[in-house]
C-alpha positions, -999 to 999 in steps of 0.1 A, spaced: -577 302 268 -562 285 237 -534 271 259 -559 257 284 -578 240 256 -545 225 242 -536 212 277 -570 196 282 -569 179 248 -534 166 254 -544 153 288 -574 134 274 -553 120 245 -525 109 268 -551 91 291 -566 73 260 -532 64 246 -520 51 280 -550 29 282 -546 17 246 -509 10 250 -515 -14 279 -535 -37 257 -522 -51 224 -549 -47 198 -532 -64 169 -551 -57 137 -534 -62 103 -559 -40 85 -554 -10 109 -517 -17 110 -516 -12 72 -538 19 73 -515 36 99 -483 26 81 -497 41 49 -508 73 68 -472 76 82 -456 73 48 -480 97 31 -479 122 60 -441 123 62 -440 133 25 -466 161 28 -464 173 64 -459 209 73 -430 220 95 -447 229 128 -454 213 161 -490 203 153 -478 183 122 -451 166 143 -476 158 170 -499 143 144 -471 122 130 -462 109 165 -499 100 171 -499 80 139 -467 62 149 -482 54 184 -513 39 169 -493 20 143 -473 5 172 -505 -5 190 -521 -22 160 -489 -37 145 -477 -54 177 -489 -89 185 
């Protein structure tokens, strides 16, 4: 059951990320927010797959909001 939930969540997130990546949403304020989140999270993150996935999510969103 837990695996099914994870698969469904990942599918939904990948659909949303794919739709978001196709449109550049340059926003300097959000770019700064996600760059700070990445720096802070890298210093304090745990060593497991969920932490690495969260960090990758922050990096993808930073790419979206930092690209003109």
